[in-house]
C-alpha positions in Angstrom: 100.9 110.2 97.4 102.0 110.7 93.4 99.4 112.4 91.5 97.7 110.7 88.7 97.5 112.0 84.9 94.6 114.5 85.0 91.3 113.6 82.8 91.8 116.1 80.1 95.3 117.3 78.5 95.8 120.9 79.5 97.4 123.0 76.7 99.0 126.1 77.4 97.6 128.9 75.3 96.3 132.6 75.4 92.7 133.3 74.2 91.1 135.9 74.7 87.5 135.2 76.6 84.4 137.6 77.0 81.9 136.2 80.3 79.5 137.2 82.2 76.1 135.2 84.0 73.7 136.9 81.7 75.9 138.4 78.7 80.0 139.4 77.7 79.8 142.4 79.7 83.6 141.1 81.4 86.8 140.0 79.6 89.8 137.9 80.5 92.3 135.6 79.4 92.4 132.1 79.4 95.7 130.4 79.9 95.0 127.0 80.4 92.7 125.0 78.0 91.6 121.5 78.0 89.0 119.3 76.7 87.1 119.5 80.2 87.4 123.4 81.0 89.7 126.5 80.9 91.5 128.3 84.0 90.5 132.3 82.8 92.4 135.0 84.7 89.9 137.7 85.3 89.2 140.7 87.5 85.5 139.6 88.0 85.2 136.8 89.9 82.3 134.5 90.5 81.5 132.3 92.9 82.0 128.8 92.9 79.2 127.2 90.9 77.7 129.6 89.3 77.6 129.4 85.3 78.8 131.6 83.0 78.4 132.2 79.3 81.7 132.6 77.7 82.8 133.4 73.9 86.7 132.4 73.0 88.8 133.7 70.5 92.1 133.9 69.2 93.5 133.5 65.7 92.3 130.7 65.1 89.4 129.8 67.6 86.0 131.6 68.1 83.2 129.7 69.8 80.6 130.2 72.2 80.1 127.4 75.2 78.6 127.4 78.8 80.8 126.8 82.0 80.6 126.5 85.6 83.0 127.6 88.3 84.8 125.1 89.8 87.7 126.7 91.7 88.9 130.2 92.7 92.6 131.6 92.8 92.8 134.5 94.8 95.9 136.7 95.2 97.4 139.2 98.0 96.9 142.8 96.1 100.6 143.3 96.7 101.4 140.3 94.3 99.1 140.7 91.5 101.6 141.9 89.2 103.1 138.7 89.5 100.5 136.4 89.9 96.6 137.3 88.5 93.7 136.0 90.3 91.4 133.8 88.2 88.7 130.9 88.0 88.6 127.5 87.0 86.1 127.2 84.2 84.6 123.4 83.9 83.0 123.2 80.6 79.5 121.7 81.1 77.2 119.5 78.8 74.1 120.1 77.3 72.3 118.0 79.6 73.5 119.9 82.3 72.3 123.4 80.8 68.8 122.2 80.4 68.9 120.5 84.1 70.2 123.9 85.7 66.8 125.5 84.2 64.7 123.4 85.7 63.1 124.7 89.0 64.1 122.9 91.9 60.7 121.6 93.2 60.6 119.9 90.4 64.1 117.6 90.6 64.1 114.4 91.8 67.6 114.2 92.5 68.8 116.3 95.5 72.6 117.7 95.7 74.0 117.5 99.0 77.8 119.1 99.9 80.9 117.1 101.7 83.0 119.9 103.2 87.0 119.5 102.9 88.4 122.1 105.4 92.4 120.6 104.9 94.4 118.3 103.1 94.1 115.7 105.7 90.3 116.0 104.8 90.5 115.2 101.7 93.4 112.7 101.8 91.3 110.9 104.5 88.3 110.7 101.5 90.6 109.6 99.4 92.1 106.7 101.4 89.6 105.6 103.7 86.0 106.1 101.7 87.1 105.7 98.1 89.1 103.2 98.6 86.3 101.1 99.5 83.8 102.7 96.1 81.7 104.7 98.8 81.3 108.2 100.5 79.8 109.6 103.7 77.4 112.3 102.5 75.3 114.4 105.5 71.7 114.9 104.3 69.1 116.9 105.2 66.9 114.5 106.1 66.5 110.6 106.0 66.0 109.6 102.2 65.1 106.3 100.5 67.7 103.5 100.7 68.7 103.1 97.1 67.7 106.3 96.4 70.2 108.1 94.1 71.7 111.4 95.1 74.0 114.1 93.6 77.3 115.4 95.8 79.5 117.7 95.8 82.7 117.8 97.8 84.0 121.2 98.3 87.5 121.9 99.4 87.8 125.0 101.5 92.0 125.2 102.2 94.4 127.5 101.2 94.4 130.0 98.9 92.0 127.7 96.2 88.5 127.1 97.1 87.4 124.0 94.2 84.1 121.6 94.3 84.3 118.3 92.5 80.6 116.9 91.7 79.3 113.4 91.4 76.6 110.9 91.9 75.8 107.7 93.6 73.4 105.4 95.6 72.6 105.2 98.8 73.0 102.1 100.2 73.2 102.7 104.0 71.9 105.2 106.4 73.7 106.6 109.6 72.5 108.9 112.5 76.0 111.1 113.3 74.7 113.9 115.7 72.0 115.9 114.7 72.2 115.5 110.7 72.0 112.1 109.6 74.6 110.4 107.0 74.2 108.8 104.2 76.9 106.0 103.0 76.7 106.2 99.0 78.0 104.3 96.7 79.9 106.2 94.1 78.8 105.5 90.7 82.3 106.9 89.0 85.0 106.3 91.3 88.0 106.6 89.0 86.7 109.9 88.3 86.0 111.1 91.3 89.4 110.2 92.9 90.9 111.6 89.8 89.3 115.0 90.3 90.1 115.1 93.7 94.2 114.1 93.3 94.3 117.0 91.2 93.3 119.4 93.9 96.5 117.9 96.4 
């Protein structure tokens, strides 16, 4: 399957990055920059989903922002002179920054995870589910029809762990084994497809 163009054009530019979950105690080098985020070569690797404070600088740029770890690249210690470990970090909006500070007990929207353990799992989602504009999302309890839910597609194959987030409306509930699944009408099918295809 031919890959579509990325949602944001990438610029090959090196920026010094100071970062951390509380302060700017760590440093690394951004080697890939786009409007949507950076790839950060760094020794201190955070977990997927962690929010980080970022300070990016070079001769022309100097700005602060926040980001969320979207993927991780691990490298065998014997190869680290050739290839660096790092994190793909997605810049987050002001709305998302505010939302993450709201206690979970006060949230009306639940987040549910869809796991892809192989390229074949991801291709099946693209070719069978998203082709129809829907996604099968496991849920912990029977939600209400028409409820709006957030979901995360987490890919854990190869040496790279990645996640893509989306939102949709429940149009059907299916009982599959012990855990019910919701058929979710995806809100932004082209955007979700574009981000997932970039992982292939």
